[in-house]
DSSP file (Angstrom, degrees, kcal/mol; ACC not computed):
  #  RESIDUE AA STRUCTURE BP1 BP2  ACC     N-H-->O    O-->H-N    N-H-->O    O-->H-N    TCO  KAPPA ALPHA  PHI   PSI    X-CA   Y-CA   Z-CA
    1    1 A M     >        0   0    0      0, 0.0     4,-1.5     0, 0.0     3,-0.2   0.000 360.0 360.0 360.0 -32.3  -73.3   29.9  -18.5
    2    2 A N  H  >  +     0   0    0      1,-0.2     4,-2.0     2,-0.2     5,-0.2   0.866 360.0  56.3 -63.4 -35.8  -71.3   33.0  -17.6
    3    3 A S  H  > S+     0   0    0      1,-0.2     4,-2.4     2,-0.2    -1,-0.2   0.872 104.7  52.9 -65.2 -34.1  -68.5   30.9  -16.1
    4    4 A W  H  > S+     0   0    0     -3,-0.2     4,-3.1     2,-0.2    -1,-0.2   0.864 106.3  53.4 -67.1 -34.9  -68.2   29.0  -19.4
    5    5 A K  H  X S+     0   0    0     -4,-1.5     4,-2.6     2,-0.2    -2,-0.2   0.914 110.4  46.7 -64.9 -41.1  -67.8   32.4  -21.2
    6    6 A V  H  X S+     0   0    0     -4,-2.0     4,-2.4     2,-0.2    -2,-0.2   0.926 114.5  47.1 -65.3 -44.7  -65.0   33.3  -18.9
    7    7 A I  H  X S+     0   0    0     -4,-2.4     4,-2.5     2,-0.2    -2,-0.2   0.932 113.8  47.6 -62.8 -46.0  -63.3   30.0  -19.3
    8    8 A L  H  X S+     0   0    0     -4,-3.1     4,-2.5     2,-0.2    -2,-0.2   0.914 111.9  49.7 -63.7 -42.7  -63.7   30.1  -23.1
    9    9 A A  H  X S+     0   0    0     -4,-2.6     4,-2.4     1,-0.2    -1,-0.2   0.911 111.3  50.0 -61.8 -41.2  -62.4   33.6  -23.3
   10   10 A S  H  X S+     0   0    0     -4,-2.4     4,-2.6     1,-0.2    -2,-0.2   0.903 110.8  49.3 -62.9 -41.1  -59.4   32.6  -21.2
   11   11 A L  H  X S+     0   0    0     -4,-2.5     4,-2.9     2,-0.2    -2,-0.2   0.895 110.2  50.1 -66.4 -39.9  -58.8   29.6  -23.4
   12   12 A V  H  X S+     0   0    0     -4,-2.5     4,-2.4     2,-0.2    -2,-0.2   0.922 112.6  47.2 -64.3 -43.1  -58.9   31.8  -26.6
   13   13 A I  H  X S+     0   0    0     -4,-2.4     4,-2.1     2,-0.2    -2,-0.2   0.918 113.2  48.9 -63.3 -42.6  -56.5   34.2  -25.0
   14   14 A F  H  X S+     0   0    0     -4,-2.6     4,-2.7     2,-0.2    -2,-0.2   0.923 110.5  51.0 -61.9 -44.1  -54.2   31.4  -24.0
   15   15 A A  H  X S+     0   0    0     -4,-2.9     4,-2.8     1,-0.2    -2,-0.2   0.904 108.6  51.4 -61.4 -41.4  -54.4   29.9  -27.5
   16   16 A A  H  X S+     0   0    0     -4,-2.4     4,-2.5     1,-0.2    -1,-0.2   0.903 110.9  48.9 -62.2 -39.7  -53.4   33.2  -29.0
   17   17 A G  H  X S+     0   0    0     -4,-2.1     4,-2.7     2,-0.2    -2,-0.2   0.903 110.9  49.7 -65.2 -41.3  -50.5   33.4  -26.6
   18   18 A V  H  X S+     0   0    0     -4,-2.7     4,-2.3     2,-0.2    -2,-0.2   0.928 112.7  47.2 -62.7 -44.9  -49.4   29.8  -27.5
   19   19 A M  H  X S+     0   0    0     -4,-2.8     4,-2.4     2,-0.2    -2,-0.2   0.917 112.2  49.4 -64.4 -42.6  -49.6   30.7  -31.2
   20   20 A T  H  X S+     0   0    0     -4,-2.5     4,-2.6     2,-0.2    -2,-0.2   0.920 110.5  50.8 -62.5 -43.4  -47.7   33.9  -30.7
   21   21 A G  H  X S+     0   0    0     -4,-2.7     4,-2.8     1,-0.2    -1,-0.2   0.900 110.4  50.0 -59.6 -41.1  -45.0   32.0  -28.8
   22   22 A G  H  X S+     0   0    0     -4,-2.3     4,-2.7     2,-0.2    -1,-0.2   0.899 110.1  50.1 -64.1 -40.7  -44.8   29.5  -31.5
   23   23 A L  H  X S+     0   0    0     -4,-2.4     4,-1.7     2,-0.2    -2,-0.2   0.925 112.3  47.0 -63.7 -43.6  -44.4   32.2  -34.1
   24   24 A V  H  X S+     0   0    0     -4,-2.6     4,-0.7     2,-0.2    -2,-0.2   0.930 114.2  46.8 -64.1 -45.2  -41.7   33.9  -32.2
   25   25 A A  H >< S+     0   0    0     -4,-2.8     3,-0.6     1,-0.2     4,-0.3   0.896 111.0  53.1 -63.3 -39.0  -39.9   30.6  -31.6
   26   26 A N  H 3< S+     0   0    0     -4,-2.7     3,-0.2     1,-0.2    -1,-0.2   0.821 119.8  32.9 -66.3 -31.1  -40.2   29.7  -35.3
   27   27 A H  H >< S+     0   0    0     -4,-1.7     3,-1.7    -5,-0.2     4,-0.5   0.312  85.0 104.3-108.9   8.2  -38.7   33.0  -36.4
   28   28 A S  G X< S+     0   0    0     -4,-0.7     3,-1.3    -3,-0.6     4,-0.2   0.797  70.0  69.6 -63.3 -26.7  -36.2   33.6  -33.6
   29   29 A H  G >  S+     0   0    0     -4,-0.3     3,-0.5     1,-0.3    -1,-0.3   0.770  96.9  53.9 -62.9 -22.3  -33.4   32.6  -35.9
   30   30 A R  G <  S+     0   0    0     -3,-1.7     3,-0.3     1,-0.2    -1,-0.3   0.680 109.5  47.9 -79.9 -18.4  -34.0   35.8  -37.8
   31   31 A W  G <  S+     0   0    0     -3,-1.3    -1,-0.2    -4,-0.5    -2,-0.2   0.153  74.5 107.2-111.8  18.4  -33.7   37.9  -34.7
   32   32 A H  S <  S+     0   0    0     -3,-0.5    -1,-0.2    -4,-0.2   104,-0.1   0.793  86.5  26.5 -68.0 -26.7  -30.5   36.6  -33.1
   33   33 A H  S    S-     0   0    0     -3,-0.3     3,-0.3    -4,-0.1    -1,-0.1  -0.992  70.7-131.2-141.5 143.0  -28.5   39.7  -34.0
   34   34 A P  S    S+     0   0    0      0, 0.0     2,-1.0     0, 0.0    -1,-0.1   0.693  98.7  74.8 -67.7 -16.0  -29.4   43.3  -34.6
   35   35 A F        +     0   0    0     95,-0.1     2,-0.1    90,-0.1    -3,-0.0  -0.347  68.2 165.3 -92.5  55.3  -27.3   43.3  -37.8
   36   36 A E        -     0   0    0     -2,-1.0     2,-0.5    -3,-0.3    91,-0.1  -0.445  49.3 -99.8 -70.8 143.7  -29.8   41.4  -39.8
   37   37 A N        +     0   0    0      1,-0.2     3,-0.3    -2,-0.1    -1,-0.1  -0.506  41.7 179.1 -65.9 116.0  -29.3   41.4  -43.6
   38   38 A T        +     0   0    0     -2,-0.5    -1,-0.2     1,-0.2    66,-0.1   0.308  58.4  90.8-102.2   8.5  -31.7   44.0  -44.8
   39   39 A L        +     0   0    0     87,-0.1    -1,-0.2     2,-0.1    -2,-0.1   0.664  66.2  90.9 -80.7 -14.9  -30.8   43.8  -48.5
   40   40 A R  S    S-     0   0    0     -3,-0.3     0, 0.0     1,-0.1     0, 0.0  -0.493  88.2-103.1 -77.1 149.7  -33.4   41.1  -49.2
   41   41 A P    >   -     0   0    0      0, 0.0     3,-1.9     0, 0.0     4,-0.1  -0.353  31.8-110.0 -69.1 156.3  -36.8   42.3  -50.4
   42   42 A P  G >  S+     0   0    0      0, 0.0     3,-1.2     0, 0.0    58,-0.1   0.724 111.4  71.5 -59.7 -22.3  -39.7   42.2  -47.8
   43   43 A T  G 3  S+     0   0    0      1,-0.3    53,-0.0    54,-0.1    -3,-0.0   0.572  79.0  77.2 -74.2  -5.9  -41.4   39.3  -49.6
   44   44 A D  G <   +     0   0    0     -3,-1.9    -1,-0.3     2,-0.1    -4,-0.0   0.500  64.8 109.4 -81.9  -0.7  -38.6   36.8  -48.5
   45   45 A I    <   -     0   0    0     -3,-1.2     2,-0.2    -4,-0.1    51,-0.1  -0.642  68.4-137.0 -78.9 113.5  -40.0   36.5  -45.0
   46   46 A P        -     0   0    0      0, 0.0    -2,-0.1     0, 0.0    -1,-0.0  -0.488  16.7-126.6 -70.8 138.0  -41.5   33.1  -44.6
   47   47 A L        -     0   0    0     -2,-0.2     2,-1.2     1,-0.1    42,-0.1  -0.686  14.5-127.2 -89.1 140.3  -44.8   33.1  -42.9
   48   48 A P     >  +     0   0    0      0, 0.0     4,-1.8     0, 0.0     5,-0.2  -0.155  62.7 128.9 -84.1  42.3  -45.1   30.8  -39.9
   49   49 A R  H  >  +     0   0    0     -2,-1.2     4,-2.7     2,-0.2     5,-0.2   0.925  67.3  51.9 -67.8 -47.2  -48.3   28.8  -40.8
   50   50 A P  H  > S+     0   0    0      0, 0.0     4,-2.1     0, 0.0    -1,-0.2   0.917 113.0  45.9 -59.2 -41.3  -47.1   25.2  -40.4
   51   51 A M  H  > S+     0   0    0      2,-0.2     4,-2.6     1,-0.2     5,-0.2   0.912 112.6  50.6 -66.2 -41.8  -45.8   25.8  -36.9
   52   52 A A  H  X S+     0   0    0     -4,-1.8     4,-2.5     1,-0.2    -1,-0.2   0.907 110.5  49.5 -63.3 -41.5  -48.9   27.7  -35.9
   53   53 A E  H  X S+     0   0    0     -4,-2.7     4,-2.2     2,-0.2    -1,-0.2   0.910 111.4  49.3 -64.2 -41.5  -51.2   24.9  -37.2
   54   54 A K  H  X S+     0   0    0     -4,-2.1     4,-2.4    -5,-0.2    -2,-0.2   0.927 112.2  47.7 -62.9 -44.9  -49.1   22.3  -35.3
   55   55 A I  H  X S+     0   0    0     -4,-2.6     4,-2.6     1,-0.2    -2,-0.2   0.894 109.5  54.2 -64.4 -39.2  -49.3   24.4  -32.1
   56   56 A G  H  X S+     0   0    0     -4,-2.5     4,-2.2     2,-0.2    -1,-0.2   0.919 110.1  46.4 -60.0 -43.9  -53.1   24.8  -32.6
   57   57 A K  H  X S+     0   0    0     -4,-2.2     4,-2.2     2,-0.2    -2,-0.2   0.903 112.6  50.0 -65.2 -41.3  -53.6   21.1  -32.8
   58   58 A Q  H  X S+     0   0    0     -4,-2.4     4,-2.4     2,-0.2    -2,-0.2   0.897 109.8  51.5 -63.7 -39.1  -51.4   20.4  -29.8
   59   59 A F  H  X S+     0   0    0     -4,-2.6     4,-2.7     2,-0.2    -2,-0.2   0.920 108.8  49.8 -65.2 -43.3  -53.3   23.0  -27.8
   60   60 A I  H  X S+     0   0    0     -4,-2.2     4,-2.7     1,-0.2    -1,-0.2   0.912 110.7  51.0 -60.8 -41.2  -56.6   21.4  -28.7
   61   61 A Q  H  X S+     0   0    0     -4,-2.2     4,-2.7     2,-0.2    -2,-0.2   0.909 109.8  49.6 -63.3 -41.4  -55.2   18.0  -27.6
   62   62 A Q  H  X S+     0   0    0     -4,-2.4     4,-2.4     2,-0.2     5,-0.3   0.918 111.4  49.0 -62.8 -43.2  -54.1   19.5  -24.3
   63   63 A L  H  X S+     0   0    0     -4,-2.7     4,-3.4     1,-0.2     5,-0.3   0.928 111.9  49.0 -60.6 -44.2  -57.5   21.0  -23.8
   64   64 A N  H  X S+     0   0    0     -4,-2.7     4,-1.7     1,-0.2    -2,-0.2   0.910 111.6  49.1 -62.6 -42.5  -59.1   17.7  -24.6
   65   65 A D  H  < S+     0   0    0     -4,-2.7    -1,-0.2     1,-0.2    -2,-0.2   0.899 121.5  34.2 -63.8 -40.7  -56.8   15.9  -22.2
   66   66 A K  H  < S+     0   0    0     -4,-2.4    -2,-0.2    -5,-0.2    -1,-0.2   0.840 131.0  29.0 -84.7 -34.8  -57.4   18.3  -19.3
   67   67 A L  H  < S-     0   0    0     -4,-3.4    -3,-0.2    -5,-0.3    -2,-0.2   0.457  92.5-129.9-109.7  -2.5  -61.1   19.2  -19.9
   68   68 A Q     <  -     0   0    0     -4,-1.7    -4,-0.2    -5,-0.3    -3,-0.1   0.964  34.8-153.6  49.0  61.9  -62.4   16.0  -21.6
   69   69 A L        -     0   0    0     -5,-0.2    -1,-0.1    -6,-0.1    -5,-0.0  -0.279   9.9-120.2 -65.4 147.3  -64.0   18.0  -24.4
   70   70 A T     >  -     0   0    0      1,-0.1     4,-2.8     4,-0.0     5,-0.2  -0.473  31.7-106.6 -76.5 160.4  -67.0   16.6  -26.3
   71   71 A P  H  > S+     0   0    0      0, 0.0     4,-2.3     0, 0.0     5,-0.2   0.880 123.4  52.7 -56.2 -36.7  -66.5   16.1  -30.0
   72   72 A E  H  > S+     0   0    0      2,-0.2     4,-2.6     1,-0.2     5,-0.2   0.918 110.0  47.0 -65.7 -43.0  -68.7   19.1  -30.6
   73   73 A Q  H  > S+     0   0    0      2,-0.2     4,-3.1     1,-0.2     5,-0.3   0.922 111.4  51.7 -63.3 -43.8  -66.6   21.3  -28.3
   74   74 A K  H  X S+     0   0    0     -4,-2.8     4,-2.4     1,-0.2    -2,-0.2   0.921 111.7  47.0 -58.4 -44.7  -63.4   20.0  -29.9
   75   75 A D  H  X S+     0   0    0     -4,-2.3     4,-2.0    -5,-0.2    -2,-0.2   0.935 114.8  45.2 -63.8 -47.7  -64.8   20.9  -33.3
   76   76 A K  H  X S+     0   0    0     -4,-2.6     4,-2.2     2,-0.2    -2,-0.2   0.916 114.7  47.4 -65.2 -43.4  -65.9   24.4  -32.3
   77   77 A I  H  X S+     0   0    0     -4,-3.1     4,-2.7     1,-0.2     5,-0.2   0.891 109.5  54.7 -65.8 -38.3  -62.7   25.2  -30.4
   78   78 A G  H  X S+     0   0    0     -4,-2.4     4,-2.5    -5,-0.3    -1,-0.2   0.903 109.2  47.6 -59.3 -41.0  -60.7   24.0  -33.4
   79   79 A K  H  X S+     0   0    0     -4,-2.0     4,-2.4     2,-0.2    -2,-0.2   0.881 110.5  51.9 -68.1 -37.9  -62.6   26.4  -35.6
   80   80 A I  H  X S+     0   0    0     -4,-2.2     4,-2.2     2,-0.2    -2,-0.2   0.934 112.5  45.4 -62.3 -45.8  -62.1   29.2  -33.2
   81   81 A I  H  X S+     0   0    0     -4,-2.7     4,-2.5     2,-0.2    -2,-0.2   0.912 112.1  51.5 -65.4 -42.3  -58.3   28.6  -33.1
   82   82 A A  H  X S+     0   0    0     -4,-2.5     4,-2.2     1,-0.2    -1,-0.2   0.905 109.8  49.8 -61.6 -41.0  -58.2   28.2  -36.9
   83   83 A A  H  X S+     0   0    0     -4,-2.4     4,-2.2     1,-0.2    -1,-0.2   0.904 110.6  50.2 -64.1 -40.4  -59.9   31.6  -37.3
   84   84 A G  H  X S+     0   0    0     -4,-2.2     4,-2.6     1,-0.2    -2,-0.2   0.892 109.0  51.8 -63.5 -39.1  -57.5   33.2  -34.9
   85   85 A Q  H  X S+     0   0    0     -4,-2.5     4,-2.6     2,-0.2    -2,-0.2   0.896 108.3  51.3 -64.3 -39.5  -54.6   31.7  -36.8
   86   86 A E  H  X S+     0   0    0     -4,-2.2     4,-2.3     2,-0.2    -2,-0.2   0.912 110.8  48.1 -63.5 -41.5  -56.0   33.2  -40.0
   87   87 A R  H  X S+     0   0    0     -4,-2.2     4,-2.3     2,-0.2    -2,-0.2   0.922 112.4  48.9 -64.9 -42.8  -56.3   36.6  -38.4
   88   88 A N  H  X S+     0   0    0     -4,-2.6     4,-2.8     1,-0.2    -2,-0.2   0.902 110.1  52.1 -61.7 -40.6  -52.7   36.3  -37.1
   89   89 A H  H  X S+     0   0    0     -4,-2.6     4,-2.7     2,-0.2    -2,-0.2   0.916 109.3  49.1 -62.0 -43.6  -51.5   35.3  -40.6
   90   90 A A  H  X S+     0   0    0     -4,-2.3     4,-1.9     2,-0.2    -1,-0.2   0.910 112.3  48.1 -63.1 -42.1  -53.2   38.3  -42.1
   91   91 A I  H  X S+     0   0    0     -4,-2.3     4,-2.6     2,-0.2    -2,-0.2   0.936 113.1  47.6 -63.4 -46.0  -51.6   40.6  -39.5
   92   92 A W  H  X S+     0   0    0     -4,-2.8     4,-2.6     1,-0.2    -2,-0.2   0.905 109.3  53.8 -63.3 -41.1  -48.2   39.1  -40.0
   93   93 A T  H  < S+     0   0    0     -4,-2.7    -1,-0.2     1,-0.2    -2,-0.2   0.902 115.4  40.0 -60.1 -41.3  -48.5   39.4  -43.8
   94   94 A N  H  X S+     0   0    0     -4,-1.9     4,-0.7    -5,-0.2    -1,-0.2   0.850 118.6  46.3 -75.9 -34.6  -49.3   43.1  -43.5
   95   95 A A  H  X S+     0   0    0     -4,-2.6     4,-2.7    -5,-0.2     5,-0.2   0.818  95.2  72.9 -81.2 -31.4  -46.8   43.8  -40.8
   96   96 A A  H  X S+     0   0    0     -4,-2.6     4,-2.3     1,-0.2    -1,-0.2   0.900  98.5  45.9 -56.4 -48.0  -43.7   42.0  -42.2
   97   97 A P  H  > S+     0   0    0      0, 0.0     4,-2.2     0, 0.0    -1,-0.2   0.896 113.5  50.5 -63.2 -36.8  -43.0   44.5  -45.0
   98   98 A Q  H  X S+     0   0    0     -4,-0.7     4,-2.1     2,-0.2    -2,-0.2   0.905 109.6  50.5 -65.8 -40.3  -43.4   47.4  -42.6
   99   99 A M  H  X S+     0   0    0     -4,-2.7     4,-2.2     1,-0.2    -1,-0.2   0.912 109.5  51.3 -62.4 -41.7  -41.1   45.8  -40.1
  100  100 A R  H  X S+     0   0    0     -4,-2.3     4,-2.6    -5,-0.2    -2,-0.2   0.905 108.1  52.3 -61.7 -41.9  -38.5   45.3  -42.9
  101  101 A E  H  X S+     0   0    0     -4,-2.2     4,-2.6     2,-0.2    -1,-0.2   0.896 108.2  51.0 -61.9 -40.5  -38.8   49.0  -43.8
  102  102 A V  H  X S+     0   0    0     -4,-2.1     4,-2.6     2,-0.2    -1,-0.2   0.933 110.8  48.4 -62.5 -45.5  -38.2   50.1  -40.2
  103  103 A I  H  X S+     0   0    0     -4,-2.2     4,-2.4     1,-0.2    -2,-0.2   0.919 112.2  49.2 -61.2 -43.7  -35.1   47.9  -40.1
  104  104 A Q  H  X S+     0   0    0     -4,-2.6     4,-2.2     1,-0.2    -1,-0.2   0.905 111.2  49.6 -63.2 -40.9  -33.8   49.3  -43.4
  105  105 A D  H  X S+     0   0    0     -4,-2.6     4,-2.4     2,-0.2    -2,-0.2   0.918 110.3  50.3 -63.9 -43.5  -34.4   52.9  -42.2
  106  106 A V  H  X S+     0   0    0     -4,-2.6     4,-2.4     1,-0.2    -2,-0.2   0.922 110.4  50.2 -60.5 -44.0  -32.6   52.3  -39.0
  107  107 A N  H  X S+     0   0    0     -4,-2.4     4,-2.5     1,-0.2    -1,-0.2   0.891 109.0  51.7 -63.2 -38.9  -29.6   50.8  -40.9
  108  108 A R  H  X S+     0   0    0     -4,-2.2     4,-1.7     2,-0.2    -1,-0.2   0.924 110.8  48.2 -62.0 -43.3  -29.6   53.9  -43.2
  109  109 A Q  H  X S+     0   0    0     -4,-2.4     4,-0.7     1,-0.2    -2,-0.2   0.887 110.8  51.0 -65.1 -38.3  -29.5   56.2  -40.2
  110  110 A I  H >X S+     0   0    0     -4,-2.4     3,-1.4     1,-0.2     4,-0.6   0.932 106.0  55.4 -63.3 -45.1  -26.7   54.1  -38.6
  111  111 A R  H >< S+     0   0    0     -4,-2.5     3,-1.4     1,-0.3    -1,-0.2   0.879 101.3  58.5 -55.9 -39.2  -24.7   54.3  -41.8
  112  112 A R  H 3< S+     0   0    0     -4,-1.7    -1,-0.3     1,-0.3    -2,-0.2   0.739 105.0  51.3 -63.4 -22.3  -24.9   58.1  -41.7
  113  113 A Q  H << S+     0   0    0     -3,-1.4    -1,-0.3    -4,-0.7     2,-0.2   0.547  98.7  84.8 -90.5  -8.6  -23.2   58.1  -38.3
  114  114 A L  S << S-     0   0    0     -3,-1.4    -3,-0.0    -4,-0.6     0, 0.0  -0.607  78.1-117.3 -99.6 154.0  -20.3   55.9  -39.4
  115  115 A T     >  -     0   0    0     -2,-0.2     4,-2.7     1,-0.1     5,-0.2  -0.384  40.7-101.2 -74.0 163.9  -17.0   56.7  -41.1
  116  116 A P  H  > S+     0   0    0      0, 0.0     4,-1.7     0, 0.0     5,-0.1   0.888 126.1  50.7 -55.7 -38.6  -16.4   55.2  -44.5
  117  117 A E  H  > S+     0   0    0      1,-0.2     4,-1.7     2,-0.2     5,-0.1   0.928 111.6  46.6 -64.1 -44.8  -14.2   52.6  -42.9
  118  118 A Q  H  > S+     0   0    0      1,-0.2     4,-2.8     2,-0.2    -1,-0.2   0.857 107.2  58.5 -65.6 -34.9  -16.9   51.7  -40.4
  119  119 A Q  H  X S+     0   0    0     -4,-2.7     4,-2.5     2,-0.2    -1,-0.2   0.898 103.8  51.6 -62.3 -39.7  -19.5   51.6  -43.1
  120  120 A K  H  X S+     0   0    0     -4,-1.7     4,-1.8     2,-0.2    -1,-0.2   0.935 112.5  45.2 -61.6 -45.7  -17.6   48.9  -44.9
  121  121 A E  H  X S+     0   0    0     -4,-1.7     4,-2.3     1,-0.2    -2,-0.2   0.893 111.1  53.7 -64.7 -39.4  -17.4   46.8  -41.8
  122  122 A F  H  X S+     0   0    0     -4,-2.8     4,-2.1     1,-0.2    -1,-0.2   0.910 106.6  52.0 -61.2 -42.8  -21.1   47.5  -41.1
  123  123 A E  H  X S+     0   0    0     -4,-2.5     4,-2.1     1,-0.2    -1,-0.2   0.885 108.8  51.1 -61.7 -38.8  -22.0   46.2  -44.6
  124  124 A E  H  X S+     0   0    0     -4,-1.8     4,-2.8     2,-0.2    -1,-0.2   0.906 108.2  51.8 -64.5 -40.9  -20.0   43.1  -43.9
  125  125 A L  H  < S+     0   0    0     -4,-2.3    -2,-0.2     1,-0.2    -1,-0.2   0.886 109.8  49.9 -62.4 -37.4  -21.9   42.6  -40.6
  126  126 A L  H  < S+     0   0    0     -4,-2.1    -1,-0.2     1,-0.2    -2,-0.2   0.885 114.0  44.8 -67.9 -37.4  -25.2   43.0  -42.5
  127  127 A K  H  < S+     0   0    0     -4,-2.1    -2,-0.2     1,-0.3    -1,-0.2   0.881 131.2  20.1 -73.0 -37.9  -24.1   40.4  -45.1
  128  128 A H  S  < S-     0   0    0     -4,-2.8    -1,-0.3    -5,-0.2    -2,-0.1  -0.661  79.3-166.0-133.9  76.0  -22.7   37.9  -42.6
  129  129 A P        -     0   0    0      0, 0.0    -3,-0.1     0, 0.0    -4,-0.1  -0.355  34.8-100.3 -64.6 143.2  -24.1   38.5  -39.1
  130  130 A P        -     0   0    0      0, 0.0     2,-0.5     0, 0.0   -95,-0.1  -0.382  38.7-149.7 -60.7 138.7  -22.3   36.7  -36.4
  131  131 A H        -     0   0    0     -3,-0.1     2,-0.5    -2,-0.0   -98,-0.0  -0.957   9.6-165.0-117.8 126.2  -24.2   33.5  -35.4
  132  132 A K    >   -     0   0    0     -2,-0.5     3,-1.2     4,-0.1     2,-0.2  -0.919  21.3-127.1-107.4 130.5  -24.1   32.2  -31.9
  133  133 A S  T 3  S+     0   0    0     -2,-0.5     3,-0.1     1,-0.3    -2,-0.0  -0.505  94.0  12.2 -72.6 147.4  -25.3   28.7  -31.2
  134  134 A N  T 3  S+     0   0    0      1,-0.2    -1,-0.3    -2,-0.2     2,-0.1   0.762  94.3 156.2  57.8  28.1  -27.9   28.4  -28.5
  135  135 A S    <   -     0   0    0     -3,-1.2     2,-0.2     9,-0.1    -1,-0.2  -0.440  23.9-162.7 -82.0 160.6  -28.3   32.1  -28.5
  136  136 A T        -     0   0    0      2,-0.2    -4,-0.1    -2,-0.1    -1,-0.0  -0.752  34.9-108.7-128.4 176.9  -31.4   33.9  -27.3
  137  137 A N  S    S+     0   0    0     -2,-0.2    -2,-0.0  -104,-0.0  -105,-0.0   0.355  79.2 122.9 -86.8   5.3  -33.0   37.3  -27.7
  138  138 A A  S    S-     0   0    0      1,-0.1    -2,-0.2     4,-0.1     3,-0.1  -0.337  70.4-105.9 -67.9 147.5  -32.1   38.0  -24.1
  139  139 A P    >   -     0   0    0      0, 0.0     3,-1.0     0, 0.0    -1,-0.1  -0.236  54.7 -71.3 -65.1 164.4  -30.0   41.0  -23.3
  140  140 A P  T 3  S+     0   0    0      0, 0.0     3,-0.1     0, 0.0     0, 0.0  -0.176 119.7  26.0 -56.1 151.7  -26.3   40.4  -22.3
  141  141 A N  T 3  S+     0   0    0      1,-0.2     2,-0.5    -3,-0.1    -3,-0.0   0.672  92.6 119.3  67.0  20.3  -25.7   38.9  -18.9
  142  142 A V    <   -     0   0    0     -3,-1.0    -1,-0.2    -4,-0.1    -4,-0.1  -0.966  69.3-114.4-114.6 132.3  -29.2   37.2  -18.8
  143  143 A A        -     0   0    0     -2,-0.5     3,-0.1    -3,-0.1    -5,-0.0  -0.293  33.9-110.5 -62.7 145.2  -29.3   33.4  -18.5
  144  144 A P        -     0   0    0      0, 0.0    -1,-0.1     0, 0.0    -9,-0.1  -0.132  57.2 -57.5 -67.1 173.2  -30.7   31.6  -21.5
  145  145 A M        -     0   0    0      1,-0.1     0, 0.0     5,-0.1     0, 0.0  -0.216  46.7-178.3 -55.4 136.9  -34.0   29.8  -21.3
  146  146 A T        +     0   0    0     -3,-0.1    -1,-0.1     5,-0.0    -3,-0.0   0.434  51.0 106.5-114.9  -4.3  -34.2   27.2  -18.6
  147  147 A N     >  -     0   0    0      1,-0.2     4,-2.9     2,-0.1     5,-0.3  -0.675  62.7-151.9 -75.5 107.1  -37.7   26.0  -19.3
  148  148 A P  H  > S+     0   0    0      0, 0.0     4,-2.6     0, 0.0     5,-0.2   0.874  90.7  47.8 -54.8 -45.2  -37.0   22.6  -20.9
  149  149 A P  H  > S+     0   0    0      0, 0.0     4,-2.3     0, 0.0     5,-0.2   0.925 115.3  45.7 -63.3 -40.5  -40.1   22.4  -23.1
  150  150 A A  H  > S+     0   0    0      2,-0.2     4,-2.6     1,-0.2     5,-0.2   0.912 113.4  49.5 -66.9 -41.2  -39.6   25.9  -24.4
  151  151 A A  H  X S+     0   0    0     -4,-2.9     4,-2.2     2,-0.2    -1,-0.2   0.908 111.5  48.9 -63.8 -41.3  -35.9   25.3  -25.0
  152  152 A A  H  X S+     0   0    0     -4,-2.6     4,-2.0    -5,-0.3    -1,-0.2   0.908 111.8  49.2 -64.5 -41.4  -36.7   22.1  -26.9
  153  153 A L  H  X S+     0   0    0     -4,-2.3     4,-1.4    -5,-0.2    -2,-0.2   0.916 110.5  50.4 -63.6 -43.3  -39.3   23.9  -29.0
  154  154 A A  H  X S+     0   0    0     -4,-2.6     4,-1.0     1,-0.2    -1,-0.2   0.891 110.3  50.1 -62.9 -39.6  -36.9   26.7  -29.8
  155  155 A K  H  < S+     0   0    0     -4,-2.2     3,-0.3     1,-0.2    -1,-0.2   0.882 109.7  50.0 -67.8 -37.6  -34.2   24.2  -30.9
  156  156 A T  H  < S+     0   0    0     -4,-2.0    -1,-0.2     1,-0.2    -2,-0.2   0.767 112.8  47.9 -72.2 -22.9  -36.6   22.3  -33.1
  157  157 A C  H  <        0   0    0     -4,-1.4    -1,-0.2     1,-0.2    -2,-0.2   0.644 360.0 360.0 -89.8 -16.3  -37.7   25.6  -34.7
  158  158 A A     <        0   0    0     -4,-1.0    -1,-0.2    -3,-0.3    -2,-0.1   0.499 360.0 360.0 -76.0 360.0  -34.2   27.0  -35.3
């Protein structure tokens, strides 16, 4: 029975990682550039529930395909994943406004370091951040994603 506890704990951790990856992929279009428009109120951040639910269902299907789950196991694991998604949603709901405040504070501090001319340009960058197609969050001189499934997922979420 102890080995099942280890396996189940590993699966829950894996599911949390899959959901987190989905959330990041779903919202990566907001993080392409450090000059994100901070003038919008914090409530405009869409919460990634549909993507998380889809990933949760896909994960259960993968588990079923690999482990031949019984209907009872499938049901229980589905409930575990759904509960984890609810907890993640609550965390994201609480964290998003705080994250927005940090970004706004950083932008205020940056403005204080700029000349009036630079401040005007900075405001334009905030209003219209440069958009690169097929961009990633990777630092400069780092190759973009080469994992085909991850790249496909990122493109469908953008």
